[in-house]
N, C-alpha and C positions, 0 to 999 in steps of 0.2 A: 538580650544578654550577649555580652561580648565574650569571645573565647580566643584562645591561641591554638594553633595547630602546628605541630612539628612535622615538617616534610623533609626527609633527608637531613641535611645540616642546617636547614632554614626553618624559621618560625613564621607562620602566617598569622595575620590578624583578621578576624572576621566577626561579624555581628549576625546573630541568628535569632529572629523574633517571630512569634506566632506559634501555632500549635505544631508540635513535632510530628503528629500523625497526618499532617497535610502532605499528600503524596507528591505534589508537583510544585515545589516552592519557586518563587521568583528569585533569581540570582542576579544581582546588579554588579556590573563590571565597570570600573571607572576608567577615565582617560589617562593619558600619559602624565599629565601634570596634576592629576587628581588623587583622591584617596577614597577609601570605602565610605567614610562618613559623609561624602557628597550626596549620598542617597538617603540621608536620615529622614527626610520628609516622606519618602515612600514607606519607611517603617511606621512612622507615626500615622499615616493614612490607612495602610493596608492591614497591618497586624491586628488592630482592634476589630477589624471586620472579619477576622478568622483566617486570613491568609498568612502563610509562612514566607518571610522575606529574609534573604541572606545577602549581606553586604560583605564583600571580601576584597582584601588587597591583592592585586595581581602579583604572582610570584616573579622574582627577578630572574627570569629565564632569558637567554640571549636570542631565542627564536620563537616565532608564533607556534610552531609545532611543539616546542618544549613547553610552552604555556598550556597548550591544549592537553598534552599528556599529563601535566601536573594537575590540571582541572579534573581530568578523569580520575586520578588517584584521590584527589580531594573529595569528589563526589562519592567515590567508593567507600572512603573512610566514614563519611556521614550516612552511608547506606541509602543514597539517593539514586534511583534508577532513571528518573525523568525529571528534568528541570526546565524552567522557562528562563532564558537568558535575556537580559536587558543591559545593553552596553552603550556607552558614549565614547566617541573618539577611538582610541586604541582598544578600549573595552568592546566597542561595537565590532571592530575588525576581528578581535579574538572570537567573539560570539559567532560571527559569520563563518570563520574558519573551523570552529568547533562543531558547528552544525553540519 
């Protein structure tokens, strides 16, 4: 299911598939020239097996610290205390800095 999330003055697009009670979802972070739907095959493969997969557009923050703070608020909004981050390119850099 796709959804929008309003964060401050911005809207985020994200796709959230799989059981909502899955406590540690996989969150996929795209690269600089990519978009959330680049990970659609992960949803098709993992969600039917009972995993929760969240694909999200990175927020347009000017710094990596700003993106990490925004991710924290995003996860808090979805009531996620633990996630597994999978990122490519810029998304991988964000994931490393978030950890």
